[in-house]
N, C-alpha and C positions, 0 to 999 in steps of 0.2 A: 165558659168564656174562652175565646180564642187567644192565641199567642199575641202579645203586644207587638204592634207593627210600628216601625219608625218610618219617617218620610224623609227622602233626600230632597235637596233643593230642586233637582230636576223633576222629581215627582210633583212637588208643590207647583212648579212652573207649568207642568202639563195640565194639572187640574185647573189652575188659574186660566190658562189659555182656553180650555174647553168650556169653562164657566163663562168667560168673556164672550165666546162665540154664541153660546146659548142665550145670553142676555141680548145680543143683537137681534135675536128672533122672537123676543118676548112680545106679547100683545098687551099693551098698557095704554090704551087711548084716553083713559080717564085720569089716572094719576101721573102718567108719563114717567113712572118709576119702573124702569125695565131691569129685571133681575134674572140672573142665570145661576144655575147650580150644576156642579159636576160631582159625580160619585165615583170613587175608586172602589171597585168590587173585590171580593176575596179571590176571584179568578184572574185579577189583574186588568180586567176591562174597565173602560170608562163609560158612564151613562150620564146624559145630561137632561136638564129640564129648564123650562122658562116659566115665568109667571104669566098667567092668562087671566085677564080681568073680564068682568061681565058687567053689563048695565045694572044688573041686580048685584050690587057689590059683594054681598055675602057669598055669592057663588064663585068668586075669584079663587084661583088656586095659586099658591106660592110656588116658586121655582123648585124649592127643595122637595115638596110633596109631588110635584110634577115629575121630577127625576126618579123618585121612589116608585111612582106608578109605571114609568118606563122600564125600570129595572125589573119589576115584577112581571110585566107583560113579556119581557124578553127572556128572563132567566128563571122566573118562578119565585115563590115566597120564601124558599129556603136560602136564597142567596144572601150573603152578608156584605155590609158596607164597611170598608176599612177607613175611609176618609171622605169628607165632603168639603167642597169649596164653594162658597157663595160670593157673588159679585154683583155690582149694579153699574149702570151707565151714568149715574148721577154723582159719582165720587162722594157718596155719603156713607157714614158708618151704618152698617146694617147686619147685625147678627141674626141668625134664624129666629123667627118668632116662636112663641111658646108652643103653638100647635105643631109647627115643623119640628121643633126639638123633640116633642113627644112621639111624632110619627117616625122620625129618624131613630129614636131609642128602640123602636120595635125591631129594627134591622141592623143596629150597630151595638157593639159592646161599649160599656161606659168609658173605656180607655181609647176609643176611636177618636180620630182627629176631626176637628171642625175648623175650617179656615174661612175667615170673613173680614171685610173691611171694618176696622175699628176707628176710634176717634183719632188715633195717632199713627195710622197705617195698618198694615195687615196684622191680624191677630191669628194665632194658631193655638187652639185650646182643646182639651179633652172634652168629650161630650159630658162627662160627669161634672165638669166645672159649670157648664151651661144649664144642666138639668139635674141638680143634686137630689131632688125628690120626685123623680119621674114615676108615673103610675106604672105598676107591674101587676099583671093579673096572675101569671104563672110563676 
């Protein structure tokens, strides 16, 4: 487990801005629910992803998993995520779905930050709060 990382308000704002920009590029012609995600990596870089829908809806990929795929393509599977911010253009509460939580757990420590729009505004939670019994193989 890596050292516990704290987030400053400026870091949260940078993640939010990157996630907002990614949401603008989402492909959501069916649901019109455009989502963006930004990952802050252990090397300090930010990587983003957007949801990409498909006419065969099961083939849709969420923004969080899209960002993880971008991270792996750019930095390899050993890279770790320190924080993730998720946003949407519908001003709706939307925490990462269960599949995204499990995929994020593969690359984040349980104490890593997850930022998302909640019912009463922005939520900032530890991954362990959102996925208390995540699947672990190793």
